[in-house]
C-alpha positions as CSV (number, residue, x, y, z in Angstrom):
1,X,4.4,-2.8,43.5
2,X,1.2,-1.4,42.0
3,X,-0.6,-3.6,39.5
4,X,-0.6,-2.4,35.9
5,X,-4.1,-2.2,34.5
6,X,-3.3,-1.4,30.8
7,X,-0.7,0.1,28.5
8,X,-2.3,2.4,26.0
9,X,-0.6,3.3,22.8
10,X,-0.8,7.0,21.9
11,X,-0.7,8.0,18.2
12,X,0.0,11.6,17.3
13,X,-2.3,12.5,14.4
14,X,-2.8,15.6,12.2
15,X,-6.6,15.5,12.4
16,X,-8.2,13.8,15.5
17,X,-11.7,14.0,14.0
18,X,-10.6,12.3,10.7
19,X,-8.7,9.6,12.7
20,X,-11.7,9.0,14.9
21,X,-13.8,8.4,11.8
22,X,-11.2,5.9,10.4
23,X,-10.8,3.9,13.6
24,X,-14.6,3.7,14.2
25,X,-15.5,2.9,10.6
26,X,-12.8,0.4,9.9
27,X,-12.1,-1.3,13.2
28,X,-15.3,-0.6,15.3
29,X,-13.8,1.4,18.1
30,X,-16.0,3.6,20.2
31,X,-14.7,7.2,20.6
32,X,-14.5,9.4,23.7
33,X,-13.1,12.7,22.3
34,X,-11.9,15.6,24.3
35,X,-13.2,18.2,24.4
36,X,-16.8,17.0,23.6
37,X,-17.0,19.1,20.4
38,X,-14.6,19.7,17.5
39,X,-11.9,20.6,17.1
40,X,-10.8,17.7,19.2
41,X,-7.4,17.7,21.0
42,X,-7.4,14.0,21.8
43,X,-9.6,10.9,21.9
44,X,-9.6,7.6,23.8
45,X,-10.8,4.8,21.5
46,X,-12.2,1.7,23.1
47,X,-13.3,-1.7,21.8
48,X,-13.8,-4.6,24.3
49,X,-10.8,-4.5,26.6
50,X,-8.6,-2.6,24.2
51,X,-7.8,1.1,24.3
52,X,-5.9,3.4,21.9
53,X,-5.4,7.1,22.3
54,X,-5.2,9.7,19.6
55,X,-3.6,13.1,20.2
56,X,-3.5,16.1,17.9
57,X,0.1,16.9,16.8
58,X,1.4,19.8,14.7
59,X,3.2,17.3,12.4
60,X,3.1,13.5,12.8
61,X,6.5,11.7,12.5
62,X,7.4,10.8,9.0
63,X,6.9,7.2,8.2
64,X,9.1,5.0,6.1
65,X,8.2,1.3,6.0
66,X,9.5,-2.1,5.4
67,X,7.3,-5.2,5.8
68,X,6.1,-6.0,9.3
69,X,6.8,-2.6,10.8
70,X,3.7,-1.8,12.9
71,X,2.7,1.0,15.2
72,X,-0.3,-0.9,16.6
73,X,-0.7,-4.7,16.9
74,X,-4.3,-5.9,17.7
75,X,-4.7,-9.4,18.9
76,X,-8.2,-10.9,18.5
77,X,-9.9,-13.9,20.0
78,X,-13.2,-15.8,19.3
79,X,-12.6,-16.6,15.6
80,X,-13.7,-13.0,14.7
81,X,-10.8,-12.1,12.4
82,X,-12.6,-13.0,9.2
83,X,-15.6,-10.8,9.9
84,X,-13.4,-7.9,10.9
85,X,-11.3,-8.5,7.8
86,X,-14.4,-8.5,5.5
87,X,-15.7,-5.3,7.2
88,X,-12.4,-3.4,7.0
89,X,-11.5,-4.4,3.4
90,X,-14.8,-2.9,2.2
91,X,-13.8,0.4,3.7
92,X,-10.1,0.8,3.3
93,X,-7.3,-0.9,1.3
94,X,-5.3,-3.7,3.0
95,X,-1.5,-3.0,3.1
96,X,-0.7,-6.7,3.6
97,X,-2.4,-10.0,4.0
98,X,-4.4,-11.7,5.1
99,X,-1.8,-14.5,5.5
100,X,-0.9,-17.3,7.9
101,X,2.3,-16.5,9.7
102,X,4.8,-19.1,10.9
103,X,3.3,-18.8,14.4
104,X,0.0,-20.0,13.0
105,X,-1.8,-16.7,13.5
106,X,-3.5,-15.0,10.5
107,X,-2.5,-11.4,10.1
108,X,-3.6,-8.4,7.9
109,X,-2.4,-4.8,7.9
110,X,-4.2,-1.5,7.4
111,X,-2.8,2.0,7.2
112,X,-4.6,4.9,8.9
113,X,-4.8,8.4,7.5
114,X,-1.5,9.5,9.1
115,X,0.4,6.5,7.9
116,X,0.3,4.4,11.1
117,X,0.4,0.7,10.4
118,X,-2.2,-1.4,12.2
119,X,-1.7,-5.1,12.2
120,X,-4.7,-7.3,13.2
121,X,-4.0,-10.9,14.2
122,X,-5.7,-14.0,15.5
123,X,-4.9,-17.7,15.9
124,X,-7.9,-19.1,14.1
125,X,-9.2,-22.6,14.5
126,X,-9.3,-23.0,10.7
127,X,-6.8,-21.3,8.5
128,X,-7.8,-23.0,5.3
129,X,-8.3,-20.5,2.5
130,X,-5.6,-18.1,3.7
131,X,-2.3,-18.1,2.0
132,X,0.9,-18.8,4.0
133,X,3.4,-16.0,4.5
134,X,6.5,-16.1,2.4
135,X,9.8,-15.9,4.2
């Protein structure tokens, strides 16, 4: 059997350029759009060992949400969640959190311009100062 190298989520978005700006400004991804100049048809976003793909769609799927329904779940390491949280909350509203989940990980959620929910999580060495999730 061949070895899997990665599974890359693909999000259909209404405006690839706008989504590139959101993911680079809020989460620090580096874009590799295609074609090289707007209007972009798609984009691979990379940060560390993580990839996410954006693809232009005529109309994104309608989104209705309950708590804890994500489209993308990003797991961090290195006690970096707090700095990313501070960076993101200065640029875009948080949808949920931050809060300590029953698993011990701290999570927070953002919503991109097309309504996709992005959950960012990390098992921090010190969770003092973060509220515990209810439920």
